[in-house]
Structures are given as structure tokens and as C-alpha cells.
C-alpha positions in Angstrom: -0.6 18.8 -5.1 0.2 17.5 -8.6 -1.9 15.1 -10.5 0.9 12.6 -10.1 0.5 12.8 -6.2 -3.3 12.4 -6.5 -2.8 9.2 -8.6 -0.3 7.8 -6.1 -2.6 8.6 -3.1 -5.4 6.8 -4.9 -3.4 3.8 -5.6 -2.2 3.5 -2.0 -5.6 2.2 -0.9 -7.0 -1.2 -2.0 -10.6 -2.0 -1.3 -12.8 -5.1 -1.7 -16.3 -6.1 -1.0 -17.0 -9.7 -0.4 -20.6 -10.3 -2.0 -20.9 -13.9 -0.9 -19.3 -14.0 2.6 -21.2 -14.5 5.7 -18.6 -13.1 8.0 -16.7 -10.5 5.9 -18.3 -7.6 4.4 -15.2 -5.6 3.0 -11.7 -4.8 3.5 -9.6 -1.7 3.0 -5.9 -1.8 2.9 -3.3 1.1 3.0 -0.2 -0.1 1.2 2.0 2.6 2.7 1.1 2.1 6.4 0.5 -1.6 6.1 -2.9 -1.3 7.7 -5.8 -3.5 7.1 -9.5 -2.6 8.1 -12.0 -5.3 8.0 -15.6 -4.6 8.1 -17.6 -7.6 9.2 -21.3 -8.2 8.1 -22.3 -7.1 11.7 -21.0 -3.6 10.8 -18.1 -4.0 13.4 -14.6 -2.8 12.1 -11.3 -3.9 13.3 -7.9 -2.3 12.1 -4.8 -4.8 11.8 -1.5 -3.3 11.9 1.7 -4.4 10.0 0.0 -6.6 7.5 2.0 -7.6 4.3 0.6 -7.1 0.8 1.1 -10.6 0.0 -1.3 -11.6 3.0 -4.0 -9.1 1.9 -3.8 -10.4 -1.8 -4.2 -14.1 -0.6 -7.2 -12.8 1.7 -8.9 -11.0 -1.2 -8.6 -14.0 -3.6 -9.5 -16.7 -1.3 -12.6 -18.7 -1.9 -13.6 -18.1 1.8 -12.6 -14.9 3.4 -14.2 -16.0 6.6 -12.1 -19.1 6.7 -9.0 -17.1 5.9 -9.7 -14.7 8.6 -10.0 -17.2 11.2 -6.7 -18.9 10.1 -4.6 -15.6 9.8 -6.2 -12.8 11.7 -8.5 -14.1 14.4 -5.6 -15.1 16.7 -2.7 -14.0 14.5 0.4 -11.9 15.3 -1.2 -8.6 14.4 -1.8 -5.8 16.6 -5.5 -5.1 16.5 -7.8 -2.1 17.3 -11.5 -2.0 17.2 -12.8 1.0 15.4 -15.4 2.8 17.4 -18.1 4.8 15.3 
């Protein structure tokens, strides 16, 4: 694998930790697969499929990620899968 491929793979995934959220601990977004993993403060993780980059950007910049989650993901249009550990 070339160094250019390594850089592209690294840039493929976007991660964010929410330090002040009571509901959401972190998110990890795969830009190629359009899959968003949300880790809740309880430790439970869910994967959401077919999520646009624009929604992820708004989610990550919203002043209340919990409120954004409730509005766009809780009963939203995305196929969801609980990640079993």
C-alpha cells in the first residue's frame, strides 16, 4: 500500500467525542460507506446506514448532540443496527 492510500484511508473516517453531552459519548463516520456509529454515554453503540456527510457535520457541530439525535436519528429514516460487543 502506498503512503497516498494510507492517507486516504485515514481521512475516510471522521471521529468526534462530545465532552459535554449527557446522551452521546462519541460518533465515528465512514465517509465512503456512509455509516455512522453512535456511542452513547451508557456504552451502547448503534450503527446508522446511508447517512449523508452534511447530516454528520450538523450533528457534530450542534450545541446539543442529544437533541439533534432525538430529532434526526431516534425515529429517522436510517436503517439501524445495534453493535453487540
